[in-house]
C-alpha positions as CSV (number, residue, x, y, z in Angstrom):
1,T,57.3,-11.2,-51.0
2,I,56.5,-7.5,-49.9
3,T,52.9,-6.5,-49.3
4,G,51.6,-3.4,-47.9
5,D,51.0,0.4,-49.0
6,S,51.7,0.7,-52.4
7,A,52.0,4.7,-52.0
8,E,54.6,4.1,-49.5
9,L,56.2,1.2,-50.6
10,A,57.5,3.5,-53.4
11,T,58.7,6.0,-50.7
12,D,60.8,3.8,-49.5
13,I,62.3,2.4,-52.7
14,R,63.1,6.6,-54.5
15,K,65.3,6.2,-51.2
16,G,66.9,3.3,-52.4
17,E,65.0,0.8,-49.6
18,L,65.3,-2.4,-51.9
19,S,65.0,-5.5,-49.9
20,F,64.7,-7.5,-53.1
21,D,65.5,-9.1,-55.7
22,Y,62.6,-9.4,-58.4
23,V,59.5,-7.2,-58.7
24,V,55.9,-8.7,-59.5
25,S,52.9,-6.2,-60.5
26,T,49.7,-5.9,-60.5
27,P,48.5,-4.6,-64.5
28,D,46.2,-2.0,-62.0
29,Q,49.4,-1.2,-59.6
30,Y,51.4,-1.1,-63.0
31,Q,51.7,3.0,-63.1
32,T,52.9,3.4,-60.0
33,V,55.0,0.4,-60.8
34,I,56.0,2.8,-64.1
35,S,57.0,5.7,-61.7
36,L,59.8,3.7,-60.5
37,A,61.3,2.5,-63.6
38,K,64.3,4.7,-62.6
39,V,65.3,3.0,-59.8
40,F,64.3,-0.7,-61.6
41,G,65.5,-0.2,-64.8
42,P,69.0,0.3,-64.0
43,L,69.3,-3.1,-61.7
44,G,67.4,-5.3,-64.9
45,I,64.0,-5.8,-62.5
46,M,61.5,-3.6,-64.5
47,P,58.5,-6.0,-64.4
48,S,57.3,-6.5,-67.8
49,V,54.4,-8.3,-69.4
50,A,56.8,-10.4,-71.7
51,K,59.1,-11.4,-68.9
52,G,55.3,-12.7,-66.8
53,T,55.9,-10.1,-63.9
54,V,52.7,-7.6,-64.4
55,S,49.9,-10.7,-64.0
56,K,47.1,-10.6,-62.1
57,D,48.1,-14.2,-60.9
58,I,50.6,-13.0,-58.7
59,K,51.2,-16.4,-56.8
60,D,51.5,-18.2,-60.2
61,A,54.1,-15.2,-61.5
62,I,56.5,-16.2,-58.1
63,V,56.2,-19.5,-58.9
64,R,57.2,-19.1,-61.8
65,I,60.1,-16.7,-61.3
66,K,61.0,-19.1,-58.5
67,S,61.2,-22.0,-60.9
68,S,63.0,-20.1,-64.0
69,V,66.9,-19.4,-64.3
70,D,67.4,-15.7,-65.6
71,I,69.7,-16.3,-68.5
72,K,71.3,-13.1,-69.9
73,S,73.7,-12.4,-73.5
74,G,75.3,-9.8,-73.5
75,D,76.6,-8.4,-77.2
76,K,80.3,-9.9,-75.9
77,G,79.6,-13.7,-75.9
78,D,79.5,-13.3,-72.1
79,T,76.5,-14.8,-70.0
80,Q,74.9,-14.2,-66.6
81,I,73.0,-16.8,-65.1
82,D,71.2,-16.3,-61.7
83,I,72.0,-18.9,-59.5
84,G,70.8,-17.7,-56.0
85,S,70.8,-15.8,-52.6
86,V,73.4,-15.4,-49.8
87,T,70.5,-16.8,-47.9
88,L,70.9,-19.9,-49.3
89,A,72.3,-22.8,-47.7
90,D,76.3,-23.6,-49.7
91,E,74.9,-27.4,-51.1
92,K,71.8,-25.4,-52.1
93,L,73.7,-22.8,-54.0
94,H,76.3,-25.8,-55.5
95,D,73.1,-27.6,-56.8
96,N,72.0,-24.5,-58.2
97,Y,75.5,-23.8,-59.9
98,Q,75.8,-27.5,-61.2
99,A,72.0,-27.4,-62.9
100,A,72.9,-24.1,-64.8
101,V,76.1,-25.6,-65.6
102,D,74.1,-28.4,-67.2
103,G,71.7,-26.2,-68.5
104,L,74.5,-23.8,-70.4
105,K,76.5,-27.0,-71.4
106,K,73.5,-28.6,-73.3
107,V,72.7,-25.3,-75.3
108,V,76.1,-25.1,-76.1
109,L,76.6,-28.3,-77.7
110,S,73.1,-28.7,-79.0
111,T,73.4,-24.5,-81.1
112,L,77.2,-25.1,-81.6
113,G,77.9,-28.7,-82.2
114,V,80.9,-28.4,-79.6
115,K,81.8,-32.1,-78.3
116,E,81.0,-33.2,-74.7
117,N,84.7,-33.1,-73.4
118,K,85.8,-29.7,-74.8
119,F,82.9,-28.1,-73.3
120,G,85.3,-26.8,-70.5
121,S,87.1,-25.0,-73.4
122,T,84.3,-22.6,-74.4
123,I,84.0,-21.2,-70.9
124,R,87.3,-18.7,-70.7
125,S,86.5,-17.3,-67.2
126,L,83.6,-17.2,-64.2
127,V,83.1,-14.6,-62.0
128,I,81.1,-15.1,-58.6
129,S,78.8,-12.1,-57.5
130,T,76.5,-11.2,-55.0
131,S,73.5,-8.4,-56.4
132,R,74.9,-5.3,-57.5
133,S,78.2,-6.0,-56.0
134,P,81.6,-6.5,-57.3
135,G,82.5,-9.6,-58.5
136,V,85.2,-12.2,-58.2
137,H,87.3,-13.7,-60.7
138,L,88.1,-17.3,-60.6
139,R,90.8,-19.6,-62.9
140,P,89.7,-22.2,-65.1
141,D,91.7,-25.1,-62.8
142,E,89.1,-22.9,-59.6
143,F,85.9,-23.4,-61.3
144,S,84.5,-27.0,-62.2
145,L,82.1,-28.1,-64.9
Protein backbone atom coordinates (compact mmCIF):
# COMPACT_ATOMS: atom_id res chain seq x y z
CA THR A 1 0.00 0.00 0.00
CA ILE A 2 1.38 3.37 -0.98
CA THR A 3 0.38 6.41 0.99
CA GLY A 4 1.72 9.89 1.19
CA ASP A 5 1.58 13.23 -0.53
CA SER A 6 -0.11 12.61 -3.88
CA ALA A 7 1.80 15.38 -5.71
CA GLU A 8 5.15 13.96 -4.60
CA LEU A 9 4.06 10.43 -5.48
CA ALA A 10 2.83 11.57 -8.92
CA THR A 11 6.22 13.19 -9.60
CA ASP A 12 8.02 9.95 -8.71
CA ILE A 13 5.67 7.93 -10.95
CA ARG A 14 6.28 10.29 -13.89
CA LYS A 15 10.00 9.61 -13.42
CA GLY A 16 9.26 5.89 -13.83
CA GLU A 17 9.65 5.02 -10.17
CA LEU A 18 7.03 2.29 -9.85
CA SER A 19 7.24 -0.17 -6.97
CA PHE A 20 3.71 -1.58 -7.23
CA ASP A 21 1.59 -3.76 -9.51
CA TYR A 22 -1.85 -2.21 -8.92
CA VAL A 23 -3.24 1.29 -8.52
CA VAL A 24 -6.26 2.03 -6.33
CA SER A 25 -7.70 5.51 -6.06
CA THR A 26 -10.38 7.31 -4.14
CA PRO A 27 -12.80 9.34 -6.27
CA ASP A 28 -11.40 12.63 -4.93
CA GLN A 29 -7.82 11.67 -5.94
CA TYR A 30 -8.84 10.36 -9.37
CA GLN A 31 -7.96 13.65 -11.14
CA THR A 32 -4.35 13.18 -10.05
CA VAL A 33 -4.47 9.57 -11.25
CA ILE A 34 -5.88 10.63 -14.64
CA SER A 35 -2.82 12.84 -15.13
CA LEU A 36 -0.74 9.63 -14.91
CA ALA A 37 -2.75 7.72 -17.53
CA LYS A 38 0.18 7.77 -19.98
CA VAL A 39 2.21 5.81 -17.43
CA PHE A 40 -0.50 3.53 -16.04
CA GLY A 41 -2.41 2.81 -19.26
CA PRO A 42 0.31 0.94 -21.18
CA LEU A 43 1.05 -1.11 -18.07
CA GLY A 44 -2.60 -2.11 -17.71
CA ILE A 45 -2.87 -0.68 -14.20
CA MET A 46 -5.03 2.39 -14.79
CA PRO A 47 -7.73 2.30 -12.11
CA SER A 48 -11.38 2.41 -13.06
CA VAL A 49 -14.76 2.21 -11.38
CA ALA A 50 -15.62 -0.84 -13.52
CA LYS A 51 -12.59 -2.75 -12.21
CA GLY A 52 -13.37 -1.68 -8.65
CA THR A 53 -10.07 0.16 -8.32
CA VAL A 54 -11.69 3.57 -7.86
CA SER A 55 -13.51 3.38 -4.55
CA LYS A 56 -14.26 5.32 -1.39
CA ASP A 57 -13.40 2.16 0.55
CA ILE A 58 -9.71 1.59 -0.28
CA LYS A 59 -9.35 -1.26 2.22
CA ASP A 60 -12.22 -3.18 0.57
CA ALA A 61 -10.78 -2.53 -2.91
CA ILE A 62 -7.39 -3.91 -1.83
CA VAL A 63 -9.00 -7.00 -0.30
CA ARG A 64 -10.89 -7.61 -3.58
CA ILE A 65 -7.70 -7.23 -5.61
CA LYS A 66 -5.77 -9.62 -3.39
CA SER A 67 -8.50 -12.25 -3.54
CA SER A 68 -9.20 -12.00 -7.27
CA VAL A 69 -7.61 -13.50 -10.33
CA ASP A 70 -6.82 -11.15 -13.19
CA ILE A 71 -7.52 -12.91 -16.47
CA LYS A 72 -6.86 -11.19 -19.77
CA SER A 73 -7.78 -12.71 -23.12
CA GLY A 74 -6.09 -11.66 -26.33
CA ASP A 75 -7.43 -11.69 -29.86
CA LYS A 76 -5.14 -14.58 -30.88
CA GLY A 77 -6.59 -17.06 -28.40
CA ASP A 78 -4.07 -16.29 -25.69
CA THR A 79 -4.93 -15.97 -22.02
CA GLN A 80 -2.88 -14.13 -19.39
CA ILE A 81 -3.31 -14.94 -15.72
CA ASP A 82 -1.37 -13.23 -12.94
CA ILE A 83 -0.46 -15.76 -10.26
CA GLY A 84 1.76 -13.81 -7.90
CA SER A 85 4.89 -11.78 -7.46
CA VAL A 86 8.57 -12.65 -7.20
CA THR A 87 8.39 -12.06 -3.45
CA LEU A 88 6.06 -15.03 -2.92
CA ALA A 89 7.43 -18.31 -1.64
CA ASP A 90 7.77 -21.07 -4.24
CA GLU A 91 5.01 -23.10 -2.58
CA LYS A 92 2.57 -20.17 -2.71
CA LEU A 93 3.38 -19.53 -6.39
CA HIS A 94 2.79 -23.22 -7.11
CA ASP A 95 -0.53 -23.11 -5.25
CA ASN A 96 -1.57 -20.01 -7.20
CA TYR A 97 -0.51 -21.64 -10.48
CA GLN A 98 -2.58 -24.73 -9.67
CA ALA A 99 -5.60 -22.61 -8.72
CA ALA A 100 -5.28 -20.68 -12.01
CA VAL A 101 -5.05 -23.92 -14.02
CA ASP A 102 -8.04 -25.39 -12.14
CA GLY A 103 -10.09 -22.24 -12.80
CA LEU A 104 -9.10 -22.18 -16.46
CA LYS A 105 -9.90 -25.87 -16.77
CA LYS A 106 -13.36 -25.31 -15.30
CA VAL A 107 -14.10 -22.53 -17.80
CA VAL A 108 -12.73 -24.47 -20.80
CA LEU A 109 -14.58 -27.67 -19.90
CA SER A 110 -17.90 -25.91 -19.36
CA THR A 111 -17.84 -23.42 -22.24
CA LEU A 112 -16.03 -25.35 -24.96
CA GLY A 113 -17.33 -28.80 -24.13
CA VAL A 114 -13.81 -30.23 -23.94
CA LYS A 115 -13.59 -33.59 -22.18
CA GLU A 116 -11.53 -33.72 -18.98
CA ASN A 117 -8.87 -36.00 -20.48
CA LYS A 118 -8.41 -33.64 -23.49
CA PHE A 119 -7.89 -30.43 -21.48
CA GLY A 120 -4.09 -30.60 -21.74
CA SER A 121 -4.25 -30.64 -25.53
CA THR A 122 -6.07 -27.28 -25.53
CA ILE A 123 -2.95 -25.62 -24.06
CA ARG A 124 -0.30 -25.27 -26.77
CA SER A 125 2.28 -23.26 -24.86
CA LEU A 126 2.95 -21.65 -21.52
CA VAL A 127 5.00 -18.52 -20.88
CA ILE A 128 6.05 -17.45 -17.41
CA SER A 129 7.31 -13.95 -16.70
CA THR A 130 7.54 -11.32 -14.02
CA SER A 131 5.83 -7.96 -14.51
CA ARG A 132 7.30 -5.92 -17.34
CA SER A 133 9.92 -8.53 -18.26
CA PRO A 134 10.51 -10.98 -21.09
CA GLY A 135 8.78 -14.32 -20.75
CA VAL A 136 10.28 -17.79 -20.52
CA HIS A 137 8.58 -20.19 -22.95
CA LEU A 138 7.94 -23.70 -21.67
CA ARG A 139 7.30 -26.78 -23.79
CA PRO A 140 4.04 -28.66 -23.05
CA ASP A 141 6.02 -31.55 -21.54
CA GLU A 142 7.61 -29.12 -19.04
CA PHE A 143 4.44 -28.17 -17.20
CA SER A 144 1.65 -30.14 -15.60
CA LEU A 145 -2.00 -29.38 -16.09
